[in-house]
C-alpha positions as CSV (number, residue, x, y, z in Angstrom):
1,M,128.8,53.4,54.5
2,S,132.1,54.9,53.4
3,T,135.1,54.1,55.5
4,S,136.9,57.4,54.9
5,R,134.0,59.2,56.0
6,L,134.2,57.8,59.3
7,Y,137.9,59.3,59.7
8,D,137.0,62.5,58.2
9,P,134.8,64.9,60.1
10,P,132.1,66.2,57.6
11,Y,133.0,69.7,58.5
12,P,136.6,70.3,57.7
13,P,136.7,74.2,58.1
14,R,135.5,74.0,61.5
15,C,136.9,70.4,62.7
16,Y,140.0,68.8,63.6
17,T,140.8,65.5,65.2
18,T,143.8,64.6,67.6
19,S,144.6,61.7,69.6
20,M,145.0,61.9,73.3
21,T,146.1,59.1,75.8
22,T,144.3,58.6,79.2
23,T,146.1,57.8,82.3
24,A,145.5,54.0,81.6
25,L,147.3,54.3,78.4
26,R,144.2,53.9,76.2
27,T,144.1,56.1,73.2
28,I,140.9,57.8,71.9
29,R,140.1,59.8,69.1
30,L,138.9,63.4,70.1
31,I,136.8,65.2,67.2
32,R,136.0,68.9,68.0
33,A,133.3,69.5,65.3
34,G,131.8,72.8,66.5
35,L,128.5,73.6,65.5
36,V,126.7,70.5,63.5
37,P,123.1,70.6,62.6
38,Y,121.5,67.8,64.8
39,P,120.4,65.5,62.0
40,E,124.0,65.3,60.6
41,A,125.5,64.9,64.1
42,L,123.1,61.9,64.9
43,R,124.0,60.3,61.5
44,W,127.5,60.8,62.3
45,Q,127.2,59.4,65.8
46,R,125.5,56.4,64.4
47,Q,128.2,55.5,61.7
48,L,130.7,55.9,64.6
49,A,129.0,53.7,66.8
50,A,128.6,51.1,64.2
51,A,132.1,51.3,63.2
52,R,133.3,51.0,66.7
53,S,131.1,47.9,67.3
54,A,132.6,46.3,64.3
55,G,136.0,47.0,65.2
56,A,136.6,49.2,62.4
57,A,137.0,52.5,64.3
58,P,138.8,53.5,67.5
59,D,137.2,54.7,70.7
60,T,136.0,58.4,69.9
61,L,134.8,61.3,71.8
62,L,132.7,63.8,69.7
63,L,132.6,67.4,71.1
64,L,130.0,69.3,69.1
65,E,127.0,71.8,69.5
66,H,123.9,71.7,67.9
67,P,121.9,74.8,66.9
68,P,118.8,75.3,68.8
69,T,116.3,72.2,68.4
70,I,113.0,71.6,69.9
71,T,112.5,68.1,71.2
72,L,108.8,67.0,71.5
73,G,107.7,64.0,73.7
C-alpha cells in the first residue's frame, strides 16, 4: 500500500481536501470526493481505516456519492 495514495484522493479533477477543526480542537481531514464507483470507494475506505489504525493517517471524513448500486442479501 502506497502512503502517498492515502493522502492524495484518487480522483483529482473532482476532489479536494481541507482540514477543519471541531470545537474540541481536534483536526480532521475532510475529503470531498464527489462521485466515486463503489468498489473504488470501498478500497479507499479500507486503506484509510488501516492507515488510521496504524497511526499513519489523521482522522478523516470522506464525503462521496456512489453511482446507482444494487445490494443483494
